[in-house]
Phi, psi and omega in degrees: 000304181263148177291149183294160178297157184305315181294328176292325174294319177301315182294320178289329173293322177296323175295317177293326179292318178295323177291326178288319176297318179299319177299311179301317180293322177296322175295320176297318178301316182295320181291312181290327174301314176298316178302318179289326182292315187282340180255016179288126171231125185291345182273301186216149178293142180270172183296133176089344184290320176300324175298315182295317182299317178299312179299315180301312186293316180295319180292326176296314179297318181291329177291325177291316173298324178294319177298318178295322177292322175298321179295312181298317180293320180293321180294321178292321181295305188209137181286332187276346181257008184295336179298330179298323176289320176293320177300320179293317182293315181298316183296313182296316178294323175295317179295319179295321178295313180291330175292327180288340178281342178287156181291000000 
């Protein structure tokens, strides 16, 4: 009925922002991952691949930071929704770890 207080609205806006940034970073990772996959040569890097690899690595690091920020914001916002943040962090950390194992 009544609008939530201003700090709560700001917190929920921050949660939406971190989720949107995470989605954009995931799309960047998917695009650069496909580019790396199709341009993979076991002998030597092809032209443009080092730039793709750098973008992919930076997006991965930013996604991990974004997932941790999302977890913190969700825990501060509401105690009953914190498993959503934990799930996001565990998934992102697992993907980052398995991605670091690839050549």
